[in-house]
KEFIPA-160697 format. One record per residue (C-alpha): residue number from 1; residue in one letter; chain; x negated, y, z. Coordinates in nm, 4 decimals. Layout:
{rec NUM; 'A'; 'A'; {X; Y; Z}}
...
//
This chain:
{rec 1; 'M'; 'A'; {-11.3177; 7.8133; 7.3077}}
{rec 2; 'S'; 'A'; {-11.2532; 8.1849; 7.3686}}
{rec 3; 'R'; 'A'; {-11.1424; 8.2752; 7.7185}}
{rec 4; 'L'; 'A'; {-10.9780; 8.5872; 7.8467}}
{rec 5; 'F'; 'A'; {-10.9860; 8.6440; 8.2236}}
{rec 6; 'I'; 'A'; {-10.6747; 8.7912; 8.3815}}
{rec 7; 'V'; 'A'; {-10.6991; 8.9409; 8.7310}}
{rec 8; 'G'; 'A'; {-10.4083; 9.0120; 8.9629}}
{rec 9; 'G'; 'A'; {-10.2127; 8.8590; 9.2458}}
{rec 10; 'R'; 'A'; {-9.9591; 8.5938; 9.3322}}
{rec 11; 'S'; 'A'; {-9.6286; 8.7478; 9.4434}}
{rec 12; 'R'; 'A'; {-9.4868; 8.6701; 9.7842}}
{rec 13; 'A'; 'A'; {-9.1704; 8.4593; 9.7766}}
{rec 14; 'N'; 'A'; {-8.8491; 8.6530; 9.8410}}
{rec 15; 'V'; 'A'; {-9.0214; 8.9894; 9.8592}}
{rec 16; 'K'; 'A'; {-8.9610; 9.2724; 9.6199}}
{rec 17; 'A'; 'A'; {-9.2966; 9.3107; 9.4463}}
{rec 18; 'S'; 'A'; {-9.4784; 9.6117; 9.5799}}
{rec 19; 'E'; 'A'; {-9.8420; 9.7096; 9.5542}}
{rec 20; 'W'; 'A'; {-9.8470; 9.7528; 9.9343}}
{rec 21; 'S'; 'A'; {-9.6892; 9.4237; 10.0465}}
{rec 22; 'G'; 'A'; {-9.5828; 9.2140; 9.7495}}
{rec 23; 'F'; 'A'; {-9.8851; 8.9923; 9.6884}}
{rec 24; 'E'; 'A'; {-10.0094; 8.7077; 9.9073}}
{rec 25; 'R'; 'A'; {-10.3191; 8.5940; 9.7145}}
{rec 26; 'A'; 'A'; {-10.5685; 8.7435; 9.4704}}
{rec 27; 'V'; 'A'; {-10.6086; 8.5315; 9.1587}}
{rec 28; 'V'; 'A'; {-10.8130; 8.5090; 8.8410}}
{rec 29; 'L'; 'A'; {-10.6724; 8.3130; 8.5489}}
{rec 30; 'A'; 'A'; {-10.8632; 8.2012; 8.2411}}
{rec 31; 'L'; 'A'; {-10.6530; 8.2081; 7.9267}}
{rec 32; 'D'; 'A'; {-10.7736; 7.9934; 7.6392}}
{rec 33; 'T'; 'A'; {-10.6891; 8.2253; 7.3493}}
{rec 34; 'E'; 'A'; {-10.6869; 7.9378; 7.1000}}
{rec 35; 'T'; 'A'; {-10.4490; 7.7031; 7.2818}}
{rec 36; 'G'; 'A'; {-10.2580; 7.9538; 7.4961}}
{rec 37; 'K'; 'A'; {-10.3217; 7.7455; 7.8102}}
{rec 38; 'A'; 'A'; {-10.4093; 7.9218; 8.1345}}
{rec 39; 'E'; 'A'; {-10.5921; 7.7831; 8.4348}}
{rec 40; 'T'; 'A'; {-10.6566; 7.9302; 8.7783}}
{rec 41; 'C'; 'A'; {-11.0264; 8.0012; 8.8283}}
{rec 42; 'L'; 'A'; {-11.0053; 8.1791; 9.1606}}
{rec 43; 'D'; 'A'; {-10.7444; 8.1978; 9.4353}}
{rec 44; 'V'; 'A'; {-10.8433; 8.4131; 9.7341}}
{rec 45; 'I'; 'A'; {-10.6922; 8.5291; 10.0631}}
{rec 46; 'S'; 'A'; {-10.8641; 8.8292; 10.2212}}
{rec 47; 'P'; 'A'; {-10.9855; 8.7923; 10.5797}}
{rec 48; 'P'; 'A'; {-10.7754; 8.9641; 10.8507}}
{rec 49; 'E'; 'A'; {-11.0497; 9.2148; 10.9359}}
{rec 50; 'A'; 'A'; {-11.0304; 9.3544; 10.5822}}
{rec 51; 'C'; 'A'; {-10.6508; 9.4008; 10.5746}}
{rec 52; 'P'; 'A'; {-10.3648; 9.5885; 10.7366}}
{rec 53; 'D'; 'A'; {-10.2089; 9.3784; 11.0130}}
{rec 54; 'N'; 'A'; {-9.8540; 9.3633; 10.8742}}
{rec 55; 'E'; 'A'; {-9.8063; 9.1712; 10.5457}}
{rec 56; 'P'; 'A'; {-10.1122; 9.2924; 10.3582}}
{rec 57; 'S'; 'A'; {-10.0965; 9.2932; 9.9829}}
{rec 58; 'I'; 'A'; {-10.3820; 9.0838; 9.8474}}
{rec 59; 'L'; 'A'; {-10.4549; 9.1141; 9.4773}}
{rec 60; 'F'; 'A'; {-10.7430; 9.1823; 9.2433}}
{rec 61; 'K'; 'A'; {-10.7030; 9.5349; 9.1078}}
{rec 62; 'A'; 'A'; {-10.9745; 9.5263; 8.8396}}
{rec 63; 'G'; 'A'; {-11.2745; 9.3343; 8.7157}}
{rec 64; 'T'; 'A'; {-11.6007; 9.4169; 8.5419}}
{rec 65; 'F'; 'A'; {-11.8284; 9.1689; 8.3645}}
{rec 66; 'T'; 'A'; {-12.2050; 9.2161; 8.3728}}
{rec 67; 'G'; 'A'; {-12.3958; 8.9222; 8.2282}}
{rec 68; 'D'; 'A'; {-12.2735; 8.6105; 8.4066}}
{rec 69; 'R'; 'A'; {-12.1285; 8.8089; 8.6986}}
{rec 70; 'L'; 'A'; {-11.7655; 8.9139; 8.7434}}
{rec 71; 'W'; 'A'; {-11.7255; 9.2066; 8.9849}}
{rec 72; 'L'; 'A'; {-11.3785; 9.2252; 9.1406}}
{rec 73; 'C'; 'A'; {-11.2004; 9.4442; 9.3908}}
{rec 74; 'T'; 'A'; {-10.9005; 9.3981; 9.6136}}
{rec 75; 'Q'; 'A'; {-10.7490; 9.6982; 9.7894}}
{rec 76; 'T'; 'A'; {-11.0183; 9.6785; 10.0599}}
{rec 77; 'E'; 'A'; {-11.2993; 9.4558; 9.9300}}
{rec 78; 'V'; 'A'; {-11.5673; 9.4376; 9.6622}}
{rec 79; 'M'; 'A'; {-11.6996; 9.1011; 9.5550}}
{rec 80; 'A'; 'A'; {-11.8854; 8.9353; 9.2716}}
{rec 81; 'Y'; 'A'; {-11.8644; 8.5831; 9.1370}}
{rec 82; 'S'; 'A'; {-12.0925; 8.3938; 8.9027}}
{rec 83; 'V'; 'A'; {-11.9196; 8.2717; 8.5884}}
{rec 84; 'P'; 'A'; {-11.8333; 8.0042; 8.4848}}
{rec 85; 'D'; 'A'; {-11.8524; 7.8327; 8.8290}}
{rec 86; 'F'; 'A'; {-11.6867; 8.1197; 9.0246}}
{rec 87; 'R'; 'A'; {-11.9287; 8.0957; 9.3153}}
{rec 88; 'R'; 'A'; {-11.9140; 8.4131; 9.5257}}
{rec 89; 'T'; 'A'; {-12.2461; 8.5980; 9.5150}}
{rec 90; 'H'; 'A'; {-12.1552; 8.9294; 9.6838}}
{rec 91; 'Y'; 'A'; {-11.8993; 9.0517; 9.9347}}
{rec 92; 'V'; 'A'; {-11.8588; 9.3966; 10.0931}}
{rec 93; 'S'; 'A'; {-11.5716; 9.5513; 10.2882}}
{rec 94; 'L'; 'A'; {-11.6329; 9.8940; 10.4423}}
{rec 95; 'P'; 'A'; {-11.4014; 10.0933; 10.6758}}
{rec 96; 'C'; 'A'; {-11.3589; 10.3609; 10.4053}}
{rec 97; 'F'; 'A'; {-11.2241; 10.1058; 10.1538}}
{rec 98; 'N'; 'A'; {-10.8549; 10.1794; 10.1042}}
{rec 99; 'D'; 'A'; {-10.6747; 10.1262; 9.7743}}
{rec 100; 'I'; 'A'; {-10.9847; 10.0455; 9.5701}}
{rec 101; 'H'; 'A'; {-10.9010; 10.0631; 9.2015}}
{rec 102; 'H'; 'A'; {-11.2278; 9.9772; 9.0314}}
{rec 103; 'V'; 'A'; {-11.5813; 9.8507; 9.0865}}
{rec 104; 'T'; 'A'; {-11.8726; 9.8497; 8.8444}}
{rec 105; 'P'; 'A'; {-12.2482; 9.8130; 8.8611}}
{rec 106; 'S'; 'A'; {-12.4317; 10.1292; 8.7592}}
{rec 107; 'A'; 'A'; {-12.7279; 10.1659; 8.5245}}
{rec 108; 'R'; 'A'; {-12.9383; 10.2303; 8.8398}}
{rec 109; 'G'; 'A'; {-12.8587; 9.8845; 8.9766}}
{rec 110; 'T'; 'A'; {-12.6175; 10.0140; 9.2397}}
{rec 111; 'I'; 'A'; {-12.2441; 9.9515; 9.2735}}
{rec 112; 'L'; 'A'; {-11.9842; 10.2248; 9.2112}}
{rec 113; 'V'; 'A'; {-11.6460; 10.1908; 9.3825}}
{rec 114; 'A'; 'A'; {-11.3349; 10.4032; 9.3123}}
{rec 115; 'V'; 'A'; {-11.1578; 10.4391; 9.6487}}
{rec 116; 'T'; 'A'; {-10.8320; 10.6064; 9.5505}}
{rec 117; 'G'; 'A'; {-10.6781; 10.5902; 9.8980}}
{rec 118; 'L'; 'A'; {-10.9364; 10.8417; 10.0178}}
{rec 119; 'D'; 'A'; {-10.9842; 11.0171; 9.6803}}
{rec 120; 'M'; 'A'; {-11.3524; 10.9281; 9.6678}}
{rec 121; 'V'; 'A'; {-11.6215; 10.7346; 9.4860}}
{rec 122; 'V'; 'A'; {-11.8795; 10.5374; 9.6805}}
{rec 123; 'E'; 'A'; {-12.2195; 10.4369; 9.5462}}
{rec 124; 'M'; 'A'; {-12.3705; 10.1493; 9.7409}}
{rec 125; 'T'; 'A'; {-12.6229; 9.8697; 9.7219}}
{rec 126; 'D'; 'A'; {-12.4868; 9.5239; 9.6490}}
{rec 127; 'N'; 'A'; {-12.5080; 9.4446; 10.0225}}
{rec 128; 'G'; 'A'; {-12.2944; 9.7458; 10.1206}}
{rec 129; 'E'; 'A'; {-12.5469; 10.0139; 10.2167}}
{rec 130; 'V'; 'A'; {-12.3804; 10.3426; 10.1238}}
{rec 131; 'L'; 'A'; {-12.6149; 10.5597; 9.9183}}
{rec 132; 'R'; 'A'; {-12.3829; 10.8408; 9.8068}}
{rec 133; 'E'; 'A'; {-12.0182; 10.9440; 9.8359}}
{rec 134; 'W'; 'A'; {-11.8170; 11.1933; 9.6329}}
{rec 135; 'D'; 'A'; {-11.4829; 11.3533; 9.7139}}
{rec 136; 'V'; 'A'; {-11.3085; 11.3593; 9.3753}}
{rec 137; 'M'; 'A'; {-11.0791; 11.6444; 9.4818}}
{rec 138; 'G'; 'A'; {-11.3790; 11.8804; 9.4978}}
{rec 139; 'D'; 'A'; {-11.3551; 11.9328; 9.8736}}
{rec 140; 'P'; 'A'; {-11.6483; 11.8846; 10.1080}}
{rec 141; 'L'; 'A'; {-11.6613; 11.5156; 10.1923}}
{rec 142; 'W'; 'A'; {-11.4732; 11.3993; 10.5032}}
{rec 143; 'T'; 'A'; {-11.2694; 11.7170; 10.5512}}
{rec 144; 'R'; 'A'; {-10.9315; 11.5494; 10.4805}}
{rec 145; 'F'; 'A'; {-11.0101; 11.2090; 10.6337}}
{rec 146; 'S'; 'A'; {-11.2088; 11.0977; 10.9376}}
{rec 147; 'R'; 'A'; {-11.5148; 10.8756; 10.9226}}
{rec 148; 'D'; 'A'; {-11.4032; 10.7291; 11.2575}}
{rec 149; 'I'; 'A'; {-11.0949; 10.5491; 11.1193}}
{rec 150; 'D'; 'A'; {-11.0922; 10.2010; 10.9675}}
{rec 151; 'Y'; 'A'; {-10.8830; 10.2757; 10.6583}}
{rec 152; 'R'; 'A'; {-10.8692; 9.9068; 10.5597}}
{rec 153; 'K'; 'A'; {-10.6107; 9.8673; 10.8381}}
{rec 154; 'L'; 'A'; {-10.3790; 10.1357; 10.6966}}
{rec 155; 'P'; 'A'; {-10.1635; 10.0545; 10.3946}}
{rec 156; 'Q'; 'A'; {-10.1440; 10.4214; 10.2885}}
{rec 157; 'P'; 'A'; {-10.3689; 10.6714; 10.4667}}
{rec 158; 'S'; 'A'; {-10.2544; 11.0259; 10.5311}}
{rec 159; 'P'; 'A'; {-10.4969; 11.3143; 10.5279}}
{rec 160; 'I'; 'A'; {-10.5613; 11.4569; 10.8716}}
{rec 161; 'S'; 'A'; {-10.6133; 11.8195; 10.9583}}
{rec 162; 'P'; 'A'; {-10.9668; 11.9621; 10.9640}}
{rec 163; 'T'; 'A'; {-10.8974; 12.0710; 11.3237}}
{rec 164; 'R'; 'A'; {-10.8445; 11.7100; 11.4296}}
{rec 165; 'I'; 'A'; {-11.1608; 11.5993; 11.2507}}
{rec 166; 'S'; 'A'; {-11.3817; 11.8649; 11.4078}}
{rec 167; 'S'; 'A'; {-11.2453; 11.7955; 11.7569}}
{rec 168; 'S'; 'A'; {-11.3412; 11.4259; 11.7281}}
{rec 169; 'H'; 'A'; {-11.7112; 11.4986; 11.6767}}
//
């Protein structure tokens, strides 16, 4: 049997599908490419502390296989599951995680996370210790956003002025 894993989300009933509010659960489906049958392997609701307060959108944005591990990301979380049993082996949600688009282990054994809501890439250990951060816009890091804000709680962050940042430190 050949299986293809499909990651995404289950739409909310009676809500116009939107990346910011349209999905109530993150799901992984396994498609048997020979028979065409699909089965749900994973069905997840993010915890409240990792989501905006008002109708958070919960969906898997991307997945990366490494060996028997499937690394997944929601908009505000990074997690890994062993395959084929889909037992969670890793979970990290950091205040800077907003609109994560991808996660992948690096050749160095660290985890790289594309945080598009803050235009940055985070390199961390698999338990969430931040090792390095890059601002992909080429600006000095943390000049457009504040380290003091929990961006998981904001559906779409807005850059703040450098004056406001410097006055908060």
